C-alpha positions as CSV (number, residue, x, y, z in Angstrom):
1,M,48.5,126.2,86.9
2,R,51.2,128.6,88.0
3,K,51.8,126.5,91.1
4,M,52.3,123.4,89.0
5,I,54.8,125.2,86.8
6,A,56.7,126.7,89.7
7,S,56.8,123.3,91.4
8,G,58.2,121.8,88.3
9,I,60.9,124.4,88.0
10,V,61.9,124.0,91.6
11,L,62.0,120.2,91.3
12,A,64.2,120.5,88.1
13,I,66.6,122.8,89.9
14,L,66.9,120.5,92.9
15,A,67.4,117.4,90.7
16,S,70.0,119.0,88.3
17,P,73.1,118.1,90.4
18,T,72.2,114.4,90.0
19,F,72.3,114.8,86.2
20,A,75.7,116.6,86.2
21,A,78.1,115.2,83.7
22,K,80.9,113.0,85.0
23,Q,84.3,114.4,84.7
24,Y,87.8,112.8,84.5
25,W,91.2,114.0,85.6
26,I,94.7,113.0,84.8
27,V,96.7,112.6,88.1
28,E,100.4,111.8,88.7
29,Q,100.6,108.7,90.9
30,A,104.4,108.4,90.9
31,K,107.2,110.1,89.0
32,N,106.4,109.8,85.2
33,S,103.4,107.6,85.9
34,C,99.9,109.0,85.5
35,T,96.4,107.6,85.6
36,I,92.9,108.8,84.9
37,I,90.4,109.1,87.7
38,D,86.7,109.9,87.7
39,E,86.5,112.0,90.9
40,K,88.2,115.3,91.4
41,P,91.2,114.8,93.8
42,K,90.6,116.0,97.3
43,T,94.2,115.6,98.4
44,T,97.5,117.1,97.2
45,I,97.7,114.7,94.3
46,T,99.2,116.5,91.2
47,I,96.6,117.1,88.5
48,R,98.2,117.0,85.0
49,G,96.6,118.4,81.9
50,N,93.3,120.2,82.2
51,N,92.6,121.4,85.8
52,E,89.0,121.7,85.0
53,G,88.7,118.0,84.1
54,Y,87.7,116.3,80.9
55,A,84.2,115.7,79.7
56,S,84.8,112.1,78.6
57,R,87.3,109.3,79.4
58,D,88.3,109.2,75.7
59,E,89.2,112.9,75.8
60,A,91.3,112.3,78.9
61,E,93.1,109.3,77.3
62,R,93.9,111.4,74.2
63,S,95.3,114.1,76.4
64,L,97.3,111.6,78.5
65,K,99.1,110.4,75.4
66,T,100.3,114.0,74.7
67,T,101.1,115.0,78.3
68,K,104.8,115.4,78.7
69,G,106.3,113.4,81.6
70,C,103.4,111.0,81.9
71,S,103.1,107.4,80.9
72,Q,99.9,105.5,81.4
73,E,99.8,102.8,84.0
């Protein structure tokens, strides 16, 4: 019984990254032009708003409307 429980816990730990929540970022594409992307930028693109990302696209869109110097493409 303990082996079964331990196996289940190990399996859950290994599978948890696949269940990670998707995040969204506001990035500046050109001067005063921003867009929302669903992968964390790996280049030197300027991240606007929350550097930790947003939990939902709606949250990112609301933030984009209030971010100074950004207009949505």
